[in-house]
N, C-alpha and C positions, 0 to 999 in steps of 0.2 A: 528375406521377404517378410513383410508386415502382416500380422494376423488381421483378418477382415474386421474383427470387432474391437481392435485396439484403438486407443485415442489417437487422433492426428498428432504429429510431433510437437507442435507448439503447446498443445494442451497436455501432453504427456510429460512435459518437462518442468512446468511451473504452474502456479495458481492461475485460474481463468474465470471469466464471468459466464453466466448463463447465456447471455447474448452471443458471446464469442463461440461457445459450444454449438448453439443453434446455427450460427452463420457458417460453421465448419461442417454442418450436416450431421452432428452428433444427436441422436434421438434422446428424448428425456429418459427413456428406459435404460439407456447406456449410463447415464449419470447416477443411476441408483445401484450400480454394481459395487462390490466391495473394494475395488481398486481406485475408486473415486470417493473423496470425502467432501461432504457439504459443510463448508467452513462457516458460512453465514448466508443470509438472504442474498441469493444471486451470485454467490462466490463458491468456487470449488477448487480442489487441488488433488493431484495424484496422491494416492496413499503412501507411496514411497518417497515423496518429495522431502528433501532436507531443507529446512528453513533458510531462506536468504532474504534479507531485508528489501532489496530492490524488487525482487519478484513479488513479494507480498504487497509492497507499496504500489506497484504497477497495477495489480489486480484490484486492490482496494480503491485506487483512484478511478479506474475504469468503471467500477460498480457504483460509484458515488457521484452522480452528476451534480455540479454546482459546488462540490466540496474540494478540498485540497489537503495534501499531506503537509503536516506542520510540525512545529516545535522540535523536539529532539530528533524525531524521525527525519524531518527535512534536513536538519543540520548534519546528521550522519550520512544521508545520501549525497550531500554536497561536500563531504569530507572536511567539514569544518572542525576545527580544534575544539574538543569538549573536555570537561574535567573527567578524570579517570572513572568516577562512578557512573558516568553517562556514556562513555566512549564505546562500550559494547552493548548498549541497550537494544533490546529487540522489541521494545514497545512500538506500537503503531499509533501515531497521533493523527487524527483527522479533524480538520476545522471546517465549519460551515457558517455561512452568514446567518444572521438572526431570522431572516425571512424564510429559511428552510427549517423543517423539523429537526430536532436535536439528533445527534448520532446515537444509535442504539445497536451496536454490533458487538458480538462476543469477541474479546481480545483486542478491542479498539478503544483507545482513550479519546473521547469526543470533546470538542470545544465548540461553543457557539460564540462567534466573535463579530465585531464590526471590522470590515476590511474594504479597502478600495480595490478596484479592478487591477490597478497597477501593482498591487502587493502580492499577486500570484502570477506564476508563469508555467508554461509547459516545457519540461526538460526531459528529453528522451521518452516522450509519451506519458510522463507522470506530472500531474498538476501539483506544484509545490509552492510553499511560501517563498517569496523572494528573499535573498540574503539580508536585505535591509529590514525586512519584517521579522526575520528569524531571530533566533536567540542572540541576545547581546550580553556577553559576559564582561564583567569588570576587568580592567587591565590585569589585576592580580590573578585572575583565573586563566589568563592566556600565558602564564608563565610556563617555561619549559623545565622548571626545576622539580616537577612532580615526579 
């Protein structure tokens, strides 16, 4: 049996947005307890959550209208081959068009870019750079001899 004041299951298992907490009926006072951490403006996570890139990217994408997950983060989520020094990166890269304010979030590397609408797509609920826009490594970097 679930305690009455515990977070609903989706929110108790991964990072979440303020709006998803409100739509789940979680009061603001509940978000101020010690078992919930305010990561950044409009972003929260359960205190015992173990970092996973997809969960972090999903919440960041949901909390950032008009922006998308990009660069190394997008490549990792797409399981693209990366050089060893980037293959286990836990950095979160977020790109926004120049018409929006620049990214200012703790733990997020922000980029202000020019991009066409067809250079981003929604994949499993996460707005990402398309593979064509993503990282393009020289042929020597795609070598399997590393």
